[in-house]
DOLO-397609 format. One line per field, with one value per residue (C-alpha): x, y, z; residue number from 1; residue in three letters. Coordinates in Angstrom, 3 decimals. Example, Ala and Ser with C-alpha at 12.3 -4.5 7.8 and 13.67 -1.06 7.14 Angstrom:
% residues 2
xx (12.300 / 13.670) $
yy (-4.500 / -1.060) $
zz (7.800 / 7.140) $
zakol (1 / 2) $
lumlum (ALA / SER) $
***
This chain:
% residues 156
xx (-0.044 / 2.772 / 4.220 / 1.050 / 1.612 / 4.988 / 3.007 / -0.029 / 1.533 / 3.729 / 0.750 / -1.454 / 1.009 / 1.294 / -2.458 / -3.055 / -0.663 / -1.947 / -5.568 / -4.394 / -2.583 / -5.749 / -6.321 / -3.483 / -5.449 / -8.700 / -7.234 / -5.680 / -8.712 / -11.042 / -8.852 / -9.424 / -5.746 / -4.998 / -6.618 / -7.496 / -11.178 / -13.327 / -15.394 / -12.300 / -11.181 / -14.558 / -14.681 / -11.174 / -12.022 / -15.030 / -13.359 / -10.307 / -12.809 / -14.443 / -11.276 / -10.148 / -13.627 / -13.996 / -16.882 / -15.404 / -18.492 / -18.812 / -15.080 / -14.883 / -17.101 / -15.452 / -11.894 / -12.949 / -14.196 / -10.917 / -8.757 / -11.112 / -10.844 / -7.519 / -6.577 / -9.435 / -11.179 / -14.784 / -14.664 / -11.914 / -13.730 / -10.340 / -10.134 / -13.526 / -11.723 / -9.907 / -6.040 / -5.022 / -4.121 / -2.270 / -0.699 / -3.956 / -5.730 / -2.765 / -2.528 / -6.353 / -5.953 / -2.998 / -5.415 / -7.591 / -10.809 / -11.815 / -11.278 / -13.585 / -16.158 / -16.150 / -16.433 / -19.426 / -21.164 / -20.581 / -21.715 / -24.889 / -25.758 / -24.977 / -26.863 / -29.975 / -30.032 / -28.884 / -26.540 / -27.448 / -24.288 / -22.167 / -22.443 / -19.952 / -22.365 / -24.535 / -28.149 / -27.951 / -25.381 / -27.151 / -29.103 / -25.810 / -23.834 / -26.546 / -27.005 / -23.161 / -22.916 / -25.898 / -24.263 / -21.034 / -22.619 / -24.441 / -21.189 / -19.841 / -23.189 / -22.711 / -19.229 / -20.231 / -23.166 / -20.772 / -18.534 / -21.177 / -23.059 / -19.877 / -17.352 / -15.016 / -12.820 / -12.113 / -14.420 / -11.936) $
yy (0.013 / 2.292 / 2.093 / 3.538 / 6.893 / 7.128 / 6.529 / 8.538 / 11.853 / 12.417 / 11.220 / 13.705 / 16.535 / 15.328 / 15.164 / 18.506 / 20.143 / 18.570 / 19.859 / 23.258 / 23.505 / 23.020 / 26.672 / 27.446 / 25.266 / 27.045 / 30.484 / 29.695 / 28.222 / 30.984 / 33.325 / 31.005 / 30.776 / 27.088 / 25.561 / 26.780 / 25.685 / 27.678 / 24.760 / 22.632 / 25.790 / 25.873 / 22.222 / 21.817 / 25.074 / 23.584 / 20.410 / 22.083 / 24.230 / 21.182 / 19.961 / 23.159 / 24.424 / 27.182 / 27.479 / 28.498 / 29.910 / 32.369 / 32.917 / 33.971 / 37.025 / 37.641 / 37.525 / 39.706 / 42.400 / 42.042 / 42.815 / 45.755 / 47.470 / 45.827 / 47.486 / 50.196 / 50.006 / 49.384 / 48.119 / 45.348 / 42.233 / 40.726 / 43.608 / 42.904 / 40.965 / 43.176 / 42.606 / 41.272 / 44.157 / 42.366 / 38.943 / 37.401 / 38.359 / 37.095 / 33.743 / 33.255 / 33.991 / 31.429 / 28.802 / 28.949 / 29.290 / 32.720 / 31.390 / 28.440 / 30.368 / 32.781 / 29.878 / 28.446 / 31.573 / 32.335 / 28.891 / 29.351 / 32.662 / 31.516 / 28.245 / 30.056 / 32.876 / 35.519 / 37.211 / 41.027 / 41.224 / 40.117 / 43.146 / 41.522 / 38.787 / 40.393 / 39.569 / 37.530 / 35.155 / 34.462 / 31.522 / 29.906 / 30.672 / 29.373 / 26.188 / 25.675 / 26.044 / 23.728 / 21.105 / 21.347 / 21.055 / 18.038 / 16.600 / 17.084 / 15.748 / 12.463 / 12.080 / 12.233 / 10.052 / 7.361 / 7.982 / 7.531 / 4.642 / 2.510 / 3.920 / 4.313 / 7.312 / 8.419 / 11.625 / 12.810) $
zz (0.009 / 0.714 / -2.745 / -4.242 / -2.682 / -4.415 / -7.819 / -6.936 / -5.883 / -8.932 / -11.076 / -9.289 / -10.203 / -13.772 / -14.252 / -12.573 / -14.678 / -17.719 / -16.783 / -15.854 / -19.285 / -21.131 / -20.467 / -23.177 / -25.629 / -24.752 / -25.207 / -28.599 / -29.902 / -28.731 / -30.521 / -33.481 / -34.176 / -33.486 / -36.544 / -39.928 / -39.217 / -36.958 / -36.416 / -35.257 / -33.216 / -31.538 / -30.725 / -29.300 / -27.268 / -25.804 / -24.818 / -23.353 / -21.526 / -20.070 / -18.780 / -17.182 / -15.778 / -18.397 / -20.742 / -24.156 / -25.574 / -22.662 / -22.382 / -26.059 / -25.346 / -21.921 / -23.643 / -26.481 / -24.179 / -22.264 / -25.446 / -26.288 / -22.929 / -21.523 / -18.202 / -18.224 / -14.826 / -15.103 / -18.594 / -18.475 / -16.941 / -15.805 / -13.435 / -11.632 / -9.088 / -6.623 / -6.057 / -2.757 / -0.360 / 2.424 / 3.097 / 4.423 / 1.097 / -0.848 / 0.888 / 0.402 / -3.419 / -3.748 / -2.068 / -5.111 / -2.929 / -4.366 / -8.093 / -7.241 / -5.639 / -8.609 / -11.063 / -9.268 / -9.216 / -12.769 / -13.759 / -11.694 / -13.186 / -16.734 / -16.472 / -15.036 / -17.694 / -15.388 / -17.862 / -17.225 / -15.046 / -18.193 / -20.635 / -23.062 / -23.988 / -26.635 / -26.621 / -29.838 / -28.321 / -24.899 / -25.744 / -27.267 / -24.113 / -21.850 / -23.725 / -23.890 / -20.217 / -19.545 / -21.789 / -19.909 / -16.610 / -17.904 / -18.778 / -15.261 / -13.668 / -15.979 / -14.729 / -11.057 / -11.587 / -13.097 / -10.301 / -7.595 / -9.285 / -10.034 / -7.515 / -10.418 / -9.467 / -13.175 / -12.615 / -9.973) $
zakol (1 / 2 / 3 / 4 / 5 / 6 / 7 / 8 / 9 / 10 / 11 / 12 / 13 / 14 / 15 / 16 / 17 / 18 / 19 / 20 / 21 / 22 / 23 / 24 / 25 / 26 / 27 / 28 / 29 / 30 / 31 / 32 / 33 / 34 / 35 / 36 / 37 / 38 / 39 / 40 / 41 / 42 / 43 / 44 / 45 / 46 / 47 / 48 / 49 / 50 / 51 / 52 / 53 / 54 / 55 / 56 / 57 / 58 / 59 / 60 / 61 / 62 / 63 / 64 / 65 / 66 / 67 / 68 / 69 / 70 / 71 / 72 / 73 / 74 / 75 / 76 / 77 / 78 / 79 / 80 / 81 / 82 / 83 / 84 / 85 / 86 / 87 / 88 / 89 / 90 / 91 / 92 / 93 / 94 / 95 / 96 / 97 / 98 / 99 / 100 / 101 / 102 / 103 / 104 / 105 / 106 / 107 / 108 / 109 / 110 / 111 / 112 / 113 / 114 / 115 / 116 / 117 / 118 / 119 / 120 / 121 / 122 / 123 / 124 / 125 / 126 / 127 / 128 / 129 / 130 / 131 / 132 / 133 / 134 / 135 / 136 / 137 / 138 / 139 / 140 / 141 / 142 / 143 / 144 / 145 / 146 / 147 / 148 / 149 / 150 / 151 / 152 / 153 / 154 / 155 / 156) $
lumlum (MET / GLY / TRP / ARG / TRP / TRP / VAL / ALA / LEU / PRO / ALA / LEU / VAL / VAL / TYR / GLY / THR / SER / LEU / ALA / THR / MET / PHE / ALA / ALA / LEU / HIS / GLU / CYS / VAL / HIS / ARG / THR / ALA / PHE / ALA / SER / PRO / LYS / ILE / ASN / ASP / GLY / VAL / ALA / TRP / PHE / ALA / GLY / LEU / LEU / SER / PHE / TYR / ASN / SER / THR / PHE / TYR / ARG / TYR / TYR / HIS / THR / TRP / HIS / HIS / ARG / TYR / THR / GLN / ILE / PRO / GLY / LYS / ASP / PRO / GLU / LEU / GLU / ASP / GLY / LYS / PRO / GLN / ASN / TRP / ARG / GLN / TYR / LEU / LEU / GLU / LEU / SER / GLY / ILE / PRO / TRP / TRP / ILE / GLY / LYS / LEU / LYS / THR / TYR / PHE / TYR / LEU / ALA / THR / GLY / GLN / LEU / GLN / ARG / TYR / PRO / TYR / VAL / PRO / GLU / ALA / ALA / ARG / ALA / GLU / VAL / ILE / ARG / SER / VAL / ARG / TRP / GLN / LEU / ALA / VAL / TYR / ALA / LEU / GLY / MET / ALA / ILE / TRP / VAL / GLY / THR / GLY / TRP / PRO / GLY / PHE / LEU) $
***
């Protein structure tokens, strides 16, 4: 049993790093620069977002707005979260807890159609964003159901 930890811990680091780097694939595909085909870019972006807990359909609008208004307070969505002002806040930020809370809130708002707080998602794209987020959450729910139903830890 003891040898499993020597295998499991490095495997966990490799696995976690692999999932985190899916953001790079998501980012390039959202820009539609990774492949010549927009459909392939969109498909890979959606899958990479699934693995890194980003929704590519929503992120495309968010990120476009960020590029349009980079570093302009009140307009750049990447500036919405305040910067840590002391060591306690900095350590909390490093924990990832605020990131996960923000992700869960955003997914809730998007899945329930509460997009008024996201001015960068045009009215014409809102149904597409809601549908994409709901499909992503359905995939997560299916993975959890398989994990609970079979005891197979693949979801984790």
